[in-house]
C-alpha positions in Angstrom: 107.9 79.7 87.5 105.1 78.0 89.6 103.8 78.5 93.1 102.5 75.3 94.8 99.3 74.8 96.7 99.3 71.9 99.1 96.1 69.9 97.8 95.7 67.2 100.5 92.3 68.8 101.6 90.7 72.2 102.2 90.4 75.1 100.1 93.2 74.7 97.6 91.0 75.1 94.6 90.3 78.7 95.7 93.9 79.4 96.1 94.9 78.2 92.6 92.0 80.3 91.2 93.2 83.4 93.0 96.7 82.9 91.6 95.4 82.2 88.0 93.6 85.8 88.2 96.9 87.2 88.9 98.6 85.5 86.1 100.6 83.0 88.2 100.5 79.2 87.6 99.5 77.3 90.6 100.5 73.7 90.9 98.7 71.3 93.1 100.9 69.4 95.5 100.1 66.0 96.8 103.5 64.1 96.8 107.1 65.2 97.7 108.5 65.2 94.3 105.8 67.7 93.4 107.6 70.3 95.5 110.5 70.4 93.0 111.0 73.5 91.1 108.5 75.5 93.0 109.3 79.0 94.0 106.9 78.9 96.9 104.1 77.2 98.5 100.5 77.9 99.9 99.1 75.7 102.7 95.2 76.4 102.5 92.5 76.4 105.2 90.9 73.0 105.9 90.9 70.3 108.7 94.4 70.6 110.1 94.5 67.1 111.6 93.3 65.5 108.5 95.7 67.3 106.6 98.6 66.3 108.7 97.5 62.6 108.7 97.4 62.7 104.9 100.8 64.5 104.8 102.2 61.8 107.0 100.7 59.0 104.6 102.2 60.6 101.5 105.6 61.2 103.2 105.2 64.9 103.0 106.2 66.1 106.4 109.9 65.8 106.1 109.7 67.2 102.4 107.7 70.1 103.7 110.0 70.8 106.4 112.9 70.6 104.1 111.2 73.1 101.8 110.7 75.6 104.5 114.4 75.2 105.7 115.6 76.1 102.0 114.2 79.6 102.7 111.4 79.4 100.1 108.3 81.4 100.8 105.3 79.6 102.4 101.9 81.0 103.3 99.7 79.1 105.6 96.0 80.2 105.9 93.7 79.1 108.7 94.9 75.3 109.2 97.9 76.3 107.5 98.8 78.6 110.2 98.4 75.8 112.6 100.6 73.5 110.3 103.4 76.2 110.3 103.3 76.9 114.0 106.1 75.5 116.4 103.3 74.7 118.9 99.7 74.4 118.7 97.3 73.7 121.8 93.7 72.7 121.6 94.5 69.7 119.4 92.4 66.6 118.9 93.4 63.4 121.1 96.8 62.3 119.9 97.9 65.6 118.5 99.2 66.2 115.1 102.4 66.5 113.1 103.6 70.1 112.5 105.9 71.4 109.9 107.0 74.0 112.3 109.6 76.9 111.6 107.0 79.7 112.8 108.0 80.9 116.3 104.6 81.0 117.8 102.0 79.3 120.0 98.5 78.9 118.1 95.4 77.9 119.5 93.7 75.5 117.2 90.0 76.7 117.6 90.5 79.8 119.4 87.2 81.5 118.1 85.2 78.4 119.0 82.9 76.0 116.9 81.7 76.4 113.4 78.8 78.4 114.6 81.3 81.1 115.7 82.5 81.6 112.3 82.3 85.3 111.2 83.4 88.0 108.6 84.8 91.5 109.6 86.6 94.4 108.5 90.0 93.6 109.6 92.5 96.7 110.3 96.0 96.1 108.4 97.8 99.5 108.7 101.1 97.8 108.5 100.4 96.2 105.1 98.6 99.3 104.0 101.6 101.2 104.8 103.8 99.1 102.6 101.6 98.2 99.7 99.3 101.0 99.5 95.5 100.9 99.6 92.9 100.9 102.2 93.7 99.9 105.9 91.1 97.3 106.3 89.9 94.3 104.2 87.1 91.9 104.5 88.4 88.9 106.4 86.5 85.6 106.7 87.1 83.5 109.9 85.8 79.9 109.7 86.3 78.0 113.1 89.5 79.9 113.2 92.8 79.8 115.2 94.5 82.5 116.7 98.1 83.1 117.7 98.5 83.4 121.5 102.2 84.0 121.7 104.8 85.2 119.0 108.5 85.3 119.2 110.8 88.2 118.8 111.7 87.6 115.3 107.9 87.4 114.3 106.5 90.5 112.7 102.8 91.0 113.5 100.8 92.2 110.4 97.2 92.0 111.9 95.3 91.9 115.2 91.7 91.3 115.9 89.9 92.9 118.9 87.7 90.5 120.8 84.0 91.1 121.4 82.5 90.3 124.6 80.5 87.4 123.2 83.7 86.1 121.8 85.7 86.4 124.7 83.0 84.4 126.7 83.0 81.4 124.3 86.8 81.5 123.9 87.6 81.2 127.5 85.5 78.0 127.5 87.9 76.7 125.0 91.2 78.0 126.5 93.6 75.8 128.5 94.1 78.7 131.1 90.9 80.6 131.7 91.1 84.4 131.8 93.6 84.6 129.2 91.4 86.6 127.0 88.8 89.3 127.7 86.5 91.6 125.6 88.7 94.5 124.0 91.9 92.5 124.0 93.5 92.0 121.0 94.7 88.6 119.4 97.2 88.2 116.6 95.8 86.8 113.2 98.4 87.5 110.7 102.3 87.3 111.0 105.4 87.2 108.9 108.7 85.7 110.0 111.4 85.4 107.3 110.2 83.3 104.5 106.9 82.3 106.4 103.7 84.1 106.2 100.6 83.1 108.1 96.8 84.2 108.4 94.1 82.8 110.7 91.5 83.8 108.1 90.6 82.7 104.7 91.7 85.5 102.1 90.8 83.3 99.2 87.0 83.3 99.8 86.3 86.9 99.1 87.0 86.8 95.4 84.1 87.9 93.4 85.6 89.7 90.5 82.2 91.4 89.9 82.7 93.7 92.8 85.8 96.0 92.4 86.4 96.0 96.1 86.4 92.1 96.3 88.9 92.0 93.4 91.2 94.6 95.2 91.1 92.5 98.3 92.0 89.3 96.4 94.9 91.0 94.8 96.0 93.0 97.8 96.5 89.7 99.8 97.8 87.3 97.3 100.2 89.9 95.8 101.7 90.2 99.2 102.8 86.9 99.2 103.9 87.2 95.5 106.1 90.0 96.6 107.7 87.7 99.3 108.6 85.4 96.3 110.2 88.4 94.4 112.2 89.2 97.4 113.4 85.6 97.5 114.9 86.0 94.2 112.1 85.3 91.4 111.6 88.8 90.0 109.1 87.1 87.3 106.5 87.0 90.1 105.8 90.7 90.8 102.8 92.1 92.8 99.8 92.9 90.6 98.1 96.3 90.8 94.2 96.5 90.7 92.9 98.7 87.8 89.4 99.6 88.6 86.9 100.2 85.7 85.8 103.9 86.2 82.2 102.8 85.4 82.1 100.3 88.5 84.4 102.3 90.9 83.3 102.5 94.4 83.8 105.2 97.1 83.3 102.7 100.0 83.7 99.0 100.6 80.8 96.7 99.5 80.3 94.4 102.3 79.2 90.8 101.6 78.1 88.9 104.7 78.6 85.4 103.5 82.0 83.9 101.8 81.8 83.7 98.2 82.7 80.3 97.1 83.6 80.1 93.3 85.3 77.5 90.9 85.0 74.7 93.7 82.4 71.8 94.1 83.2 70.4 97.6 84.8 72.2 100.6 85.6 71.1 104.2 86.5 73.7 106.8 86.5 71.6 109.9 89.8 71.8 111.9 
């Protein structure tokens, strides 16, 4: 069985590479008929408005909505989160089509411009409790969105605590000033039924030379594969990391820049 990766624009190559490292076939999806036979779908980070326009051009919006309604697992990362939300604010003039299904309100560029992109050790106690492993992992936020409101059926998986400089730049972009302050937490990862969404790029810290980065890669993508298994496909089971004793580490090795591998051109403007 295969997992689809929406390949209209953005970091789809990184997701297919990550799936390949877990022994799962990733299928690039550019047309409605390519959704047939897939057990799940990943919508990558990228430029959400461009992605929506290309989806409209290729008659994919309705096909993606139908795929979602069938209960098949979908994981949206960064721009993919925006695409899955029922409501998005901070959109470009004219707005954009959304797949919807995720009962939340997303701010499209909550963390500001490209210059405000950052990496952090993100606490994920809920996932760690379910899957084991460390309670934090390295998360890459590139001109990232954030979830402002989540409905009662939405399970919050991770939150980020705003710093003072982030609250200042963010308020300038908010429709209602004063909604965010330093020390306030914003939602950056959620799950609702068959939908999983993250405001960050889990596919960009995948350097297999670093045991911690390899663990993070499998830790995040295998969570989605577990959802596929729960949906009835037992051939896609979570993969456990087996660290080489000679390369084992006692503490996380931090890398301050995203690691781009197995790709030539990326665009992260939303």
